[in-house]
Backbone of each chain as nested JSON, in Angstrom:
{
  "chains": [
    {"id": "A", "residues": [
      {"number": 1, "name": "MET", "atoms": {"N": [-1.434, -9.291, 32.182], "CA": [-2.629, -9.567, 31.392], "C": [-3.227, -8.378, 30.651]}},
      {"number": 2, "name": "GLU", "atoms": {"N": [-3.286, -8.899, 29.341], "CA": [-4.29, -7.681, 28.665], "C": [-5.34, -7.314, 29.092]}},
      {"number": 3, "name": "GLN", "atoms": {"N": [-5.669, -6.322, 29.24], "CA": [-7.231, -5.962, 29.527], "C": [-7.88, -5.19, 28.368]}},
      {"number": 4, "name": "TYR", "atoms": {"N": [-7.524, -5.132, 27.425], "CA": [-8.008, -4.457, 26.439], "C": [-7.455, -4.897, 25.021]}},
      {"number": 5, "name": "VAL", "atoms": {"N": [-8.01, -5.626, 24.257], "CA": [-7.413, -6.291, 23.361], "C": [-8.328, -6.232, 21.942]}},
      {"number": 6, "name": "ARG", "atoms": {"N": [-7.746, -5.701, 21.126], "CA": [-8.476, -5.11, 19.844], "C": [-8.554, -6.504, 18.676]}},
      {"number": 7, "name": "THR", "atoms": {"N": [-9.768, -6.669, 18.306], "CA": [-9.944, -7.835, 17.883], "C": [-10.042, -7.944, 16.212]}},
      {"number": 8, "name": "SER", "atoms": {"N": [-10.528, -6.553, 16.115], "CA": [-11.21, -6.267, 14.645], "C": [-10.755, -4.66, 14.146]}},
      {"number": 9, "name": "LEU", "atoms": {"N": [-10.711, -4.728, 12.982], "CA": [-10.138, -3.361, 12.367], "C": [-11.891, -3.223, 11.475]}},
      {"number": 10, "name": "SER", "atoms": {"N": [-12.023, -1.716, 11.224], "CA": [-13.097, -1.407, 10.584], "C": [-12.716, -1.675, 8.912]}},
      {"number": 11, "name": "ASP", "atoms": {"N": [-14.084, -1.595, 8.234], "CA": [-13.577, -1.686, 6.76], "C": [-12.64, -0.197, 6.562]}},
      {"number": 12, "name": "GLN", "atoms": {"N": [-12.728, 0.567, 6.985], "CA": [-12.734, 2.082, 6.608], "C": [-11.203, 2.248, 7.254]}},
      {"number": 13, "name": "THR", "atoms": {"N": [-10.821, 1.621, 8.485], "CA": [-9.566, 1.766, 8.935], "C": [-8.487, 0.93, 7.947]}},
      {"number": 14, "name": "ILE", "atoms": {"N": [-8.963, 0.123, 7.521], "CA": [-8.144, -1.169, 6.649], "C": [-7.941, -0.167, 5.086]}},
      {"number": 15, "name": "CYS", "atoms": {"N": [-8.887, 0.326, 4.86], "CA": [-8.8, 0.985, 3.559], "C": [-8.164, 2.267, 3.779]}},
      {"number": 16, "name": "GLY", "atoms": {"N": [-7.905, 2.737, 4.684], "CA": [-7.093, 4.021, 5.21], "C": [-5.763, 3.835, 5.098]}},
      {"number": 17, "name": "ASP", "atoms": {"N": [-5.295, 2.314, 5.678], "CA": [-3.901, 1.921, 5.426], "C": [-3.758, 1.548, 4.173]}},
      {"number": 18, "name": "LEU", "atoms": {"N": [-4.491, 0.954, 3.375], "CA": [-4.487, 0.447, 1.779], "C": [-3.7, 1.951, 1.068]}},
      {"number": 19, "name": "LEU", "atoms": {"N": [-5.044, 3.065, 1.425], "CA": [-4.46, 3.838, 0.523], "C": [-3.121, 4.737, 0.857]}},
      {"number": 20, "name": "THR", "atoms": {"N": [-2.887, 4.861, 2.189], "CA": [-1.639, 5.277, 2.808], "C": [-0.556, 4.859, 1.774]}},
      {"number": 21, "name": "SER", "atoms": {"N": [-0.572, 3.317, 1.677], "CA": [0.395, 2.939, 1.195], "C": [0.642, 2.707, -0.32]}},
      {"number": 22, "name": "ALA", "atoms": {"N": [-0.852, 2.991, -0.866], "CA": [-0.584, 2.825, -2.101], "C": [-0.396, 4.368, -2.73]}},
      {"number": 23, "name": "LYS", "atoms": {"N": [-0.187, 5.506, -2.173], "CA": [0.266, 7.061, -2.198], "C": [1.646, 6.651, -1.827]}},
      {"number": 24, "name": "MET", "atoms": {"N": [2.183, 5.87, -0.986], "CA": [3.646, 5.806, -1.108], "C": [4.357, 4.927, -1.827]}},
      {"number": 25, "name": "ALA", "atoms": {"N": [3.683, 3.88, -2.196], "CA": [4.204, 3.315, -3.374], "C": [4.458, 4.091, -4.775]}},
      {"number": 26, "name": "VAL", "atoms": {"N": [3.304, 5.011, -5.161], "CA": [3.654, 5.805, -6.125], "C": [4.91, 6.78, -6.004]}},
      {"number": 27, "name": "LYS", "atoms": {"N": [5.032, 7.187, -5.138], "CA": [6.159, 8.227, -5.091], "C": [7.392, 7.285, -4.463]}},
      {"number": 28, "name": "SER", "atoms": {"N": [7.46, 6.338, -4.027], "CA": [8.763, 5.455, -4.065], "C": [9.137, 4.945, -5.712]}},
      {"number": 29, "name": "TYR", "atoms": {"N": [8.186, 4.617, -6.326], "CA": [8.411, 4.04, -7.985], "C": [8.9, 5.302, -8.531]}},
      {"number": 30, "name": "ALA", "atoms": {"N": [8.179, 6.467, -8.459], "CA": [8.299, 7.621, -9.126], "C": [10.112, 8.15, -8.885]}},
      {"number": 31, "name": "THR", "atoms": {"N": [10.485, 8.338, -7.492], "CA": [11.824, 8.499, -7.114], "C": [12.808, 7.817, -7.755]}},
      {"number": 32, "name": "ALA", "atoms": {"N": [12.494, 6.259, -7.421], "CA": [13.404, 5.15, -8.276], "C": [13.713, 5.344, -9.361]}},
      {"number": 33, "name": "LEU", "atoms": {"N": [12.844, 5.433, -10.129], "CA": [12.528, 6.017, -11.888], "C": [13.409, 7.008, -12.328]}},
      {"number": 34, "name": "THR", "atoms": {"N": [13.246, 7.927, -11.094], "CA": [14.286, 9.229, -12.042], "C": [15.902, 9.007, -11.429]}},
      {"number": 35, "name": "GLU", "atoms": {"N": [16.055, 8.22, -10.594], "CA": [17.295, 7.525, -10.387], "C": [18.004, 6.206, -11.038]}},
      {"number": 36, "name": "ALA", "atoms": {"N": [16.797, 5.618, -11.602], "CA": [17.588, 4.782, -12.366], "C": [18.259, 4.644, -14.029]}},
      {"number": 37, "name": "THR", "atoms": {"N": [19.503, 3.824, -13.876], "CA": [20.246, 3.692, -15.235], "C": [19.342, 2.693, -16.151]}},
      {"number": 38, "name": "THR", "atoms": {"N": [19.822, 1.356, -15.812], "CA": [19.692, 0.355, -16.392], "C": [18.231, 0.185, -17.046]}},
      {"number": 39, "name": "PRO", "atoms": {"N": [18.121, -0.103, -18.461], "CA": [16.992, 0.068, -19.046], "C": [16.156, -1.33, -18.588]}},
      {"number": 40, "name": "GLN", "atoms": {"N": [16.566, -2.324, -18.306], "CA": [15.632, -3.385, -17.489], "C": [14.821, -2.743, -16.402]}},
      {"number": 41, "name": "VAL", "atoms": {"N": [15.807, -1.883, -15.676], "CA": [15.35, -1.678, -14.245], "C": [14.193, -0.408, -14.524]}},
      {"number": 42, "name": "ARG", "atoms": {"N": [14.583, 0.443, -15.412], "CA": [13.637, 1.675, -15.655], "C": [12.3, 0.981, -16.285]}},
      {"number": 43, "name": "ASP", "atoms": {"N": [12.363, -0.394, -17.03], "CA": [11.347, -0.728, -17.626], "C": [10.289, -1.24, -16.594]}},
      {"number": 44, "name": "LEU", "atoms": {"N": [10.957, -1.942, -15.697], "CA": [10.222, -2.506, -14.406], "C": [9.603, -1.307, -13.687]}},
      {"number": 45, "name": "LEU", "atoms": {"N": [10.223, -0.702, -13.289], "CA": [9.864, 0.721, -12.49], "C": [8.748, 1.181, -13.051]}},
      {"number": 46, "name": "ARG", "atoms": {"N": [8.874, 1.48, -14.533], "CA": [8.11, 2.151, -15.317], "C": [6.577, 1.427, -15.28]}},
      {"number": 47, "name": "ARG", "atoms": {"N": [6.359, 0.18, -15.568], "CA": [5.261, -0.695, -15.433], "C": [4.468, -0.846, -14.092]}},
      {"number": 48, "name": "GLN", "atoms": {"N": [5.488, -0.855, -13.294], "CA": [5.044, -1.106, -11.775], "C": [4.549, 0.001, -11.431]}},
      {"number": 49, "name": "LEU", "atoms": {"N": [5.102, 1.46, -11.703], "CA": [4.507, 2.963, -11.559], "C": [3.426, 2.806, -11.986]}},
      {"number": 50, "name": "ASP", "atoms": {"N": [2.803, 2.362, -13.099], "CA": [1.716, 2.656, -13.599], "C": [0.495, 1.877, -13.013]}},
      {"number": 51, "name": "ASP", "atoms": {"N": [0.801, 0.578, -12.49], "CA": [0.004, -0.524, -11.945], "C": [-0.259, 0.088, -10.449]}},
      {"number": 52, "name": "ALA", "atoms": {"N": [0.62, 1.028, -9.837], "CA": [0.683, 1.289, -8.74], "C": [-0.117, 2.779, -8.61]}},
      {"number": 53, "name": "ILE", "atoms": {"N": [-0.226, 3.664, -9.76], "CA": [-1.313, 4.729, -9.864], "C": [-2.622, 3.881, -10.221]}},
      {"number": 54, "name": "SER", "atoms": {"N": [-2.845, 2.975, -10.572], "CA": [-4.375, 2.516, -11.13], "C": [-4.948, 2.122, -9.742]}},
      {"number": 55, "name": "SER", "atoms": {"N": [-4.052, 1.265, -8.831], "CA": [-4.3, 0.794, -7.754], "C": [-4.812, 1.955, -6.72]}},
      {"number": 56, "name": "GLN", "atoms": {"N": [-4.04, 2.839, -6.496], "CA": [-4.225, 4.072, -5.57], "C": [-5.589, 4.576, -6.223]}},
      {"number": 57, "name": "GLU", "atoms": {"N": [-5.899, 4.935, -7.506], "CA": [-7.286, 5.556, -7.537], "C": [-8.196, 4.334, -7.569]}},
      {"number": 58, "name": "LYS", "atoms": {"N": [-8.041, 3.187, -7.629], "CA": [-9.406, 2.166, -7.442], "C": [-9.638, 2.119, -5.93]}},
      {"number": 59, "name": "ILE", "atoms": {"N": [-8.837, 2.207, -5.106], "CA": [-8.715, 2.407, -3.434], "C": [-9.346, 3.841, -3.192]}},
      {"number": 60, "name": "PHE", "atoms": {"N": [-8.968, 4.938, -3.896], "CA": [-9.497, 6.168, -3.366], "C": [-11.042, 6.086, -3.855]}},
      {"number": 61, "name": "ARG", "atoms": {"N": [-11.176, 5.78, -5.348], "CA": [-12.615, 5.634, -5.831], "C": [-13.521, 4.97, -4.967]}},
      {"number": 62, "name": "PHE", "atoms": {"N": [-13.098, 3.754, -4.135], "CA": [-13.897, 3.139, -3.565], "C": [-14.136, 3.84, -2.101]}},
      {"number": 63, "name": "MET", "atoms": {"N": [-13.33, 4.482, -1.403], "CA": [-13.642, 5.132, -0.587], "C": [-14.264, 6.255, -0.755]}},
      {"number": 64, "name": "GLU", "atoms": {"N": [-14.085, 6.924, -1.924], "CA": [-14.924, 8.353, -2.176], "C": [-16.571, 7.676, -2.434]}},
      {"number": 65, "name": "LYS", "atoms": {"N": [-16.782, 6.42, -2.865], "CA": [-18.192, 5.785, -3.192], "C": [-18.63, 5.71, -1.752]}},
      {"number": 66, "name": "LYS", "atoms": {"N": [-17.778, 5.164, -0.993], "CA": [-18.312, 4.975, 0.678], "C": [-18.847, 6.096, 1.34]}},
      {"number": 67, "name": "GLY", "atoms": {"N": [-18.352, 7.335, 0.793], "CA": [-18.415, 8.358, 1.672], "C": [-17.422, 8.666, 2.541]}},
      {"number": 68, "name": "TRP", "atoms": {"N": [-16.61, 7.813, 2.672], "CA": [-15.238, 8.187, 3.467], "C": [-14.438, 9.318, 3.48]}},
      {"number": 69, "name": "TYR", "atoms": {"N": [-14.386, 9.377, 1.75], "CA": [-13.729, 10.963, 1.235], "C": [-14.834, 11.854, 1.088]}},
      {"number": 70, "name": "LYS", "atoms": {"N": [-14.742, 13.038, 1.398], "CA": [-15.319, 14.069, 0.625], "C": [-14.618, 15.146, 0.215]}},
      {"number": 71, "name": "PRO", "atoms": {"N": [-14.091, 15.134, -1.275], "CA": [-13.265, 15.896, -1.473], "C": [-13.604, 17.436, -2.055]}},
      {"number": 72, "name": "PHE", "atoms": {"N": [-15.035, 17.439, -2.102], "CA": [-15.761, 18.522, -2.608], "C": [-16.281, 19.3, -1.518]}},
      {"number": 73, "name": "ASP", "atoms": {"N": [-16.187, 18.829, -0.253], "CA": [-16.792, 19.224, 0.983], "C": [-15.794, 19.307, 2.011]}},
      {"number": 74, "name": "ILE", "atoms": {"N": [-14.92, 20.067, 2.269], "CA": [-13.754, 20.293, 3.228], "C": [-14.437, 20.395, 4.764]}},
      {"number": 75, "name": "ASN", "atoms": {"N": [-15.337, 21.105, 4.678], "CA": [-16.016, 21.061, 6.434], "C": [-16.295, 19.559, 6.782]}},
      {"number": 76, "name": "ALA", "atoms": {"N": [-16.996, 19.029, 5.917], "CA": [-17.372, 17.788, 6.159], "C": [-16.403, 16.975, 6.49]}},
      {"number": 77, "name": "GLN", "atoms": {"N": [-15.115, 16.958, 5.623], "CA": [-13.995, 16.118, 5.376], "C": [-13.426, 16.404, 6.894]}},
      {"number": 78, "name": "ILE", "atoms": {"N": [-12.917, 17.611, 7.413], "CA": [-12.164, 17.907, 8.374], "C": [-13.028, 17.467, 9.774]}},
      {"number": 79, "name": "GLN", "atoms": {"N": [-14.51, 17.614, 9.442], "CA": [-15.329, 17.312, 10.898], "C": [-15.057, 15.684, 10.839]}},
      {"number": 80, "name": "MET", "atoms": {"N": [-14.928, 15.342, 9.982], "CA": [-15.124, 13.583, 9.835], "C": [-13.616, 13.166, 10.214]}},
      {"number": 81, "name": "ASP", "atoms": {"N": [-12.65, 13.871, 9.807], "CA": [-11.085, 13.589, 10.282], "C": [-10.835, 13.621, 11.732]}},
      {"number": 82, "name": "ILE", "atoms": {"N": [-11.315, 14.909, 12.347], "CA": [-11.422, 14.935, 13.782], "C": [-11.98, 14.038, 14.428]}},
      {"number": 83, "name": "GLN", "atoms": {"N": [-13.216, 13.626, 14.153], "CA": [-14.053, 12.438, 14.774], "C": [-13.476, 11.083, 14.78]}},
      {"number": 84, "name": "SER", "atoms": {"N": [-12.84, 10.683, 13.66], "CA": [-12.148, 9.431, 13.883], "C": [-10.84, 9.718, 14.296]}},
      {"number": 85, "name": "SER", "atoms": {"N": [-9.868, 10.488, 14.326], "CA": [-8.833, 10.935, 15.238], "C": [-9.357, 10.826, 16.676]}},
      {"number": 86, "name": "GLN", "atoms": {"N": [-10.52, 11.266, 17.092], "CA": [-10.712, 11.33, 18.546], "C": [-10.746, 10.166, 19.24]}},
      {"number": 87, "name": "LYS", "atoms": {"N": [-11.872, 9.173, 18.123], "CA": [-11.953, 8.051, 18.257], "C": [-10.894, 6.983, 18.619]}},
      {"number": 88, "name": "ALA", "atoms": {"N": [-9.873, 7.216, 17.622], "CA": [-8.514, 6.641, 17.988], "C": [-8.077, 6.779, 19.144]}},
      {"number": 89, "name": "ILE", "atoms": {"N": [-7.765, 8.024, 19.568], "CA": [-7.323, 8.326, 20.916], "C": [-7.998, 7.927, 21.81]}},
      {"number": 90, "name": "ASN", "atoms": {"N": [-9.512, 7.975, 21.732], "CA": [-10.142, 7.317, 22.966], "C": [-9.694, 5.516, 23.156]}},
      {"number": 91, "name": "GLU", "atoms": {"N": [-9.502, 5.048, 21.91], "CA": [-9.318, 3.544, 22.152], "C": [-7.979, 3.381, 22.819]}},
      {"number": 92, "name": "VAL", "atoms": {"N": [-7.032, 4.249, 22.221], "CA": [-5.887, 4.082, 23.148], "C": [-5.47, 4.535, 24.435]}},
      {"number": 93, "name": "ARG", "atoms": {"N": [-6.66, 5.588, 25.237], "CA": [-6.65, 5.783, 26.39], "C": [-7.328, 4.553, 27.048]}},
      {"number": 94, "name": "ALA", "atoms": {"N": [-8.347, 3.965, 26.473], "CA": [-8.864, 2.995, 26.961], "C": [-7.98, 1.738, 27.253]}},
      {"number": 95, "name": "TYR", "atoms": {"N": [-7.135, 1.486, 26.501], "CA": [-6.016, 0.546, 26.068], "C": [-5.178, 0.785, 27.382]}},
      {"number": 96, "name": "MET", "atoms": {"N": [-4.769, 2.183, 27.536], "CA": [-3.405, 2.27, 28.635], "C": [-4.22, 2.139, 30.229]}},
      {"number": 97, "name": "GLN", "atoms": {"N": [-5.62, 2.21, 30.291], "CA": [-6.067, 2.181, 31.554], "C": [-5.341, 0.88, 32.612]}}
    ]},
    {"id": "B", "residues": [
      {"number": 1, "name": "MET", "atoms": {"N": [18.366, -15.918, -17.988], "CA": [18.268, -14.842, -17.536], "C": [19.178, -13.699, -18.211]}},
      {"number": 2, "name": "LEU", "atoms": {"N": [18.863, -12.489, -18.583], "CA": [19.926, -11.595, -19.161], "C": [21.395, -11.334, -18.049]}},
      {"number": 3, "name": "ASN", "atoms": {"N": [22.254, -11.542, -18.375], "CA": [23.664, -11.014, -17.301], "C": [23.558, -9.314, -17.133]}},
      {"number": 4, "name": "THR", "atoms": {"N": [22.735, -8.64, -16.629], "CA": [22.99, -7.281, -16.502], "C": [23.251, -6.897, -15.042]}},
      {"number": 5, "name": "ARG", "atoms": {"N": [24.237, -6.201, -15.142], "CA": [24.87, -5.956, -13.549], "C": [24.085, -4.669, -13.329]}},
      {"number": 6, "name": "LEU", "atoms": {"N": [23.479, -4.438, -12.079], "CA": [22.615, -3.289, -11.602], "C": [23.591, -2.425, -10.819]}},
      {"number": 7, "name": "ALA", "atoms": {"N": [23.414, -1.083, -10.629], "CA": [23.977, -0.112, -10.478], "C": [23.806, -0.057, -8.652]}},
      {"number": 8, "name": "PRO", "atoms": {"N": [24.819, 0.279, -7.82], "CA": [24.546, 0.036, -6.664], "C": [23.127, 0.608, -5.808]}},
      {"number": 9, "name": "HIS", "atoms": {"N": [23.077, 1.836, -6.369], "CA": [21.611, 2.462, -5.989], "C": [20.472, 1.92, -6.289]}},
      {"number": 10, "name": "GLU", "atoms": {"N": [20.526, 1.438, -7.753], "CA": [19.646, 0.414, -8.202], "C": [19.045, -0.578, -7.41]}},
      {"number": 11, "name": "THR", "atoms": {"N": [20.174, -1.588, -6.872], "CA": [20.145, -2.61, -5.947], "C": [19.157, -2.004, -4.584]}},
      {"number": 12, "name": "LEU", "atoms": {"N": [19.795, -1.268, -4.2], "CA": [19.093, -0.534, -2.78], "C": [17.708, -0.041, -3.212]}},
      {"number": 13, "name": "ASP", "atoms": {"N": [17.306, 0.488, -3.977], "CA": [16.27, 0.965, -4.378], "C": [15.179, -0.189, -4.545]}},
      {"number": 14, "name": "LEU", "atoms": {"N": [15.588, -1.258, -5.175], "CA": [15.024, -2.295, -5.54], "C": [14.621, -3.127, -4.19]}},
      {"number": 15, "name": "HIS", "atoms": {"N": [15.724, -3.336, -3.494], "CA": [15.69, -3.871, -2.609], "C": [14.334, -3.223, -1.262]}},
      {"number": 16, "name": "GLU", "atoms": {"N": [14.649, -1.633, -1.395], "CA": [13.379, -0.931, -0.487], "C": [11.924, -1.553, -1.22]}},
      {"number": 17, "name": "LEU", "atoms": {"N": [11.743, -1.215, -2.336], "CA": [10.729, -1.564, -2.91], "C": [10.161, -3.05, -2.769]}},
      {"number": 18, "name": "LEU", "atoms": {"N": [11.213, -3.869, -2.64], "CA": [10.426, -5.284, -2.503], "C": [10.388, -5.364, -0.899]}},
      {"number": 19, "name": "ALA", "atoms": {"N": [11.098, -4.854, -0.264], "CA": [10.487, -4.873, 1.372], "C": [9.428, -4.277, 1.614]}},
      {"number": 20, "name": "ALA", "atoms": {"N": [8.865, -3.31, 0.846], "CA": [7.689, -2.393, 0.97], "C": [6.632, -3.543, 0.433]}},
      {"number": 21, "name": "LYS", "atoms": {"N": [6.813, -4.119, -0.544], "CA": [5.863, -5.123, -1.301], "C": [5.481, -6.175, -0.123]}},
      {"number": 22, "name": "THR", "atoms": {"N": [6.63, -6.607, -0.129], "CA": [6.499, -7.951, 0.807], "C": [5.762, -7.581, 2.047]}},
      {"number": 23, "name": "LEU", "atoms": {"N": [5.839, -6.645, 2.642], "CA": [4.939, -5.766, 3.964], "C": [3.503, -6.094, 3.709]}},
      {"number": 24, "name": "SER", "atoms": {"N": [3.333, -5.439, 2.322], "CA": [2.041, -5.16, 1.791], "C": [1.23, -6.392, 1.692]}},
      {"number": 25, "name": "ILE", "atoms": {"N": [2.07, -7.428, 1.228], "CA": [1.04, -8.601, 0.907], "C": [0.998, -9.389, 2.15]}},
      {"number": 26, "name": "SER", "atoms": {"N": [1.841, -9.452, 3.028], "CA": [1.536, -10.153, 4.328], "C": [0.387, -9.122, 5.261]}},
      {"number": 27, "name": "LYS", "atoms": {"N": [0.47, -8.018, 4.908], "CA": [-0.525, -7.278, 5.998], "C": [-1.944, -7.601, 5.076]}},
      {"number": 28, "name": "SER", "atoms": {"N": [-2.072, -7.31, 3.988], "CA": [-3.335, -7.639, 3.119], "C": [-3.72, -8.924, 3.274]}},
      {"number": 29, "name": "ALA", "atoms": {"N": [-3.266, -9.917, 3.295], "CA": [-3.352, -11.229, 3.554], "C": [-3.752, -11.325, 5.096]}},
      {"number": 30, "name": "ALA", "atoms": {"N": [-3.4, -10.638, 5.989], "CA": [-3.981, -11.074, 7.577], "C": [-5.198, -10.145, 7.808]}},
      {"number": 31, "name": "MET", "atoms": {"N": [-5.073, -8.768, 6.746], "CA": [-6.701, -8.133, 6.909], "C": [-7.416, -8.364, 6.401]}},
      {"number": 32, "name": "THR", "atoms": {"N": [-7.749, -9.226, 5.347], "CA": [-8.949, -9.454, 4.37], "C": [-9.744, -10.094, 5.355]}},
      {"number": 33, "name": "SER", "atoms": {"N": [-9.134, -11.174, 6.32], "CA": [-10.133, -11.815, 7.171], "C": [-10.986, -10.845, 8.071]}},
      {"number": 34, "name": "PHE", "atoms": {"N": [-10.704, -9.406, 8.311], "CA": [-11.158, -8.639, 8.916], "C": [-12.385, -7.81, 8.091]}},
      {"number": 35, "name": "VAL", "atoms": {"N": [-12.355, -7.995, 6.872], "CA": [-13.023, -7.216, 5.779], "C": [-14.431, -7.674, 5.903]}},
      {"number": 36, "name": "ASN", "atoms": {"N": [-15.716, -6.954, 5.829], "CA": [-16.634, -7.265, 5.674], "C": [-17.481, -6.835, 4.389]}},
      {"number": 37, "name": "ASP", "atoms": {"N": [-16.838, -6.009, 3.706], "CA": [-17.378, -5.427, 2.431], "C": [-16.872, -6.401, 1.275]}},
      {"number": 38, "name": "PRO", "atoms": {"N": [-17.816, -6.959, 0.49], "CA": [-17.292, -8.018, -0.443], "C": [-16.522, -7.417, -1.884]}},
      {"number": 39, "name": "GLU", "atoms": {"N": [-17.16, -5.895, -1.79], "CA": [-15.976, -5.394, -3.104], "C": [-14.671, -4.834, -2.755]}},
      {"number": 40, "name": "LEU", "atoms": {"N": [-14.682, -4.483, -1.199], "CA": [-13.431, -4.104, -0.789], "C": [-12.609, -5.347, -0.656]}},
      {"number": 41, "name": "LYS", "atoms": {"N": [-12.949, -6.671, -0.185], "CA": [-12.619, -7.965, -0.169], "C": [-11.938, -8.564, -1.72]}},
      {"number": 42, "name": "SER", "atoms": {"N": [-12.73, -8.085, -2.905], "CA": [-12.499, -8.607, -4.142], "C": [-11.408, -7.358, -4.638]}},
      {"number": 43, "name": "ILE", "atoms": {"N": [-11.274, -6.178, -3.931], "CA": [-10.122, -5.224, -4.217], "C": [-8.849, -5.508, -3.811]}},
      {"number": 44, "name": "MET", "atoms": {"N": [-8.761, -6.125, -2.231], "CA": [-7.611, -6.654, -1.89], "C": [-7.359, -7.838, -2.461]}},
      {"number": 45, "name": "GLN", "atoms": {"N": [-7.746, -8.777, -2.887], "CA": [-7.67, -9.833, -3.58], "C": [-6.839, -9.667, -4.907]}},
      {"number": 46, "name": "ALA", "atoms": {"N": [-7.414, -8.67, -5.559], "CA": [-6.846, -8.426, -6.888], "C": [-5.373, -7.825, -6.553]}},
      {"number": 47, "name": "GLU", "atoms": {"N": [-5.329, -7.01, -5.478], "CA": [-4.019, -6.091, -5.213], "C": [-3.173, -6.881, -4.658]}},
      {"number": 48, "name": "MET", "atoms": {"N": [-3.544, -8.001, -4.187], "CA": [-2.414, -9.104, -3.466], "C": [-1.796, -9.798, -4.736]}},
      {"number": 49, "name": "GLN", "atoms": {"N": [-2.681, -10.063, -5.727], "CA": [-1.923, -10.648, -6.728], "C": [-1.007, -9.972, -7.882]}},
      {"number": 50, "name": "THR", "atoms": {"N": [-1.418, -8.653, -8.071], "CA": [-0.592, -7.558, -8.584], "C": [0.742, -7.479, -7.973]}},
      {"number": 51, "name": "CYS", "atoms": {"N": [0.463, -7.519, -6.429], "CA": [1.748, -7.008, -5.861], "C": [2.67, -8.433, -5.863]}},
      {"number": 52, "name": "SER", "atoms": {"N": [1.976, -9.579, -5.815], "CA": [2.687, -10.891, -5.935], "C": [3.633, -11.085, -7.044]}},
      {"number": 53, "name": "LYS", "atoms": {"N": [2.879, -10.732, -8.243], "CA": [3.613, -10.552, -9.564], "C": [4.777, -9.452, -9.553]}},
      {"number": 54, "name": "HIS", "atoms": {"N": [4.713, -8.242, -8.751], "CA": [5.645, -7.168, -8.714], "C": [6.894, -8.03, -7.971]}},
      {"number": 55, "name": "ALA", "atoms": {"N": [6.532, -8.696, -7.039], "CA": [7.648, -9.177, -6.021], "C": [8.298, -9.67, -6.727]}},
      {"number": 56, "name": "GLN", "atoms": {"N": [7.803, -10.752, -7.345], "CA": [8.417, -11.53, -7.92], "C": [9.393, -11.414, -9.174]}},
      {"number": 57, "name": "ASP", "atoms": {"N": [8.878, -10.307, -9.963], "CA": [9.379, -9.348, -11.097], "C": [10.791, -8.783, -10.486]}},
      {"number": 58, "name": "ILE", "atoms": {"N": [10.569, -7.922, -9.392], "CA": [11.631, -7.512, -8.677], "C": [12.902, -8.448, -8.052]}},
      {"number": 59, "name": "GLN", "atoms": {"N": [12.403, -9.576, -7.614], "CA": [13.087, -10.765, -7.444], "C": [14.293, -11.144, -8.412]}},
      {"number": 60, "name": "SER", "atoms": {"N": [13.43, -11.688, -9.809], "CA": [14.231, -11.588, -10.494], "C": [15.242, -10.79, -11.067]}},
      {"number": 61, "name": "LEU", "atoms": {"N": [15.194, -9.423, -11.127], "CA": [15.951, -8.344, -11.425], "C": [17.259, -8.554, -10.069]}},
      {"number": 62, "name": "LEU", "atoms": {"N": [16.67, -8.378, -8.719], "CA": [17.814, -8.555, -8.077], "C": [18.599, -10.057, -7.898]}},
      {"number": 63, "name": "ASN", "atoms": {"N": [18.166, -10.718, -8.363], "CA": [19.06, -12.087, -8.607], "C": [20.046, -11.691, -9.314]}},
      {"number": 64, "name": "GLN", "atoms": {"N": [20.151, -10.929, -10.408], "CA": [21.317, -10.507, -11.287], "C": [22.172, -9.444, -10.65]}},
      {"number": 65, "name": "ALA", "atoms": {"N": [21.446, -9.129, -9.469], "CA": [22.685, -7.993, -8.69], "C": [23.471, -8.994, -7.853]}},
      {"number": 66, "name": "ILE", "atoms": {"N": [22.968, -10.146, -7.441], "CA": [24.067, -10.745, -6.11], "C": [24.669, -12.043, -6.846]}}
    ]}
  ]
}
């Protein structure tokens, strides 16, 4: 029987996941594009890469506005990272008990 | 549809991209129900539409390869 069931995700967690995927998408498109030969494939990759770049920026700007990213305050950023990392670890510990 | 053959490595790259797209569409669809912020919700809905369009375009290229 499950003792601890996670029934929700915070907006910040969801956004973090979206941002990771968006960053990964830009890299995958760029890599595929530099290896493509067929003009149709290159065109498609180029258009979708452009969309992927815009989408990553949109998600990042939203997170920055929310205060979930502090690009100009590295100390605050690191503190936030450590806190959320610890929170995630504690949730796993609670689950494992 | 144009009858263009894709190079084997292009087919593989497109397969990887399509698999990633599919996953992110399904994940976003499931996760939007947890979202509280209306702005985030609308960003995610717009993203899902873009991703669906991308997935369809990749599908039609891949159809030429098989």
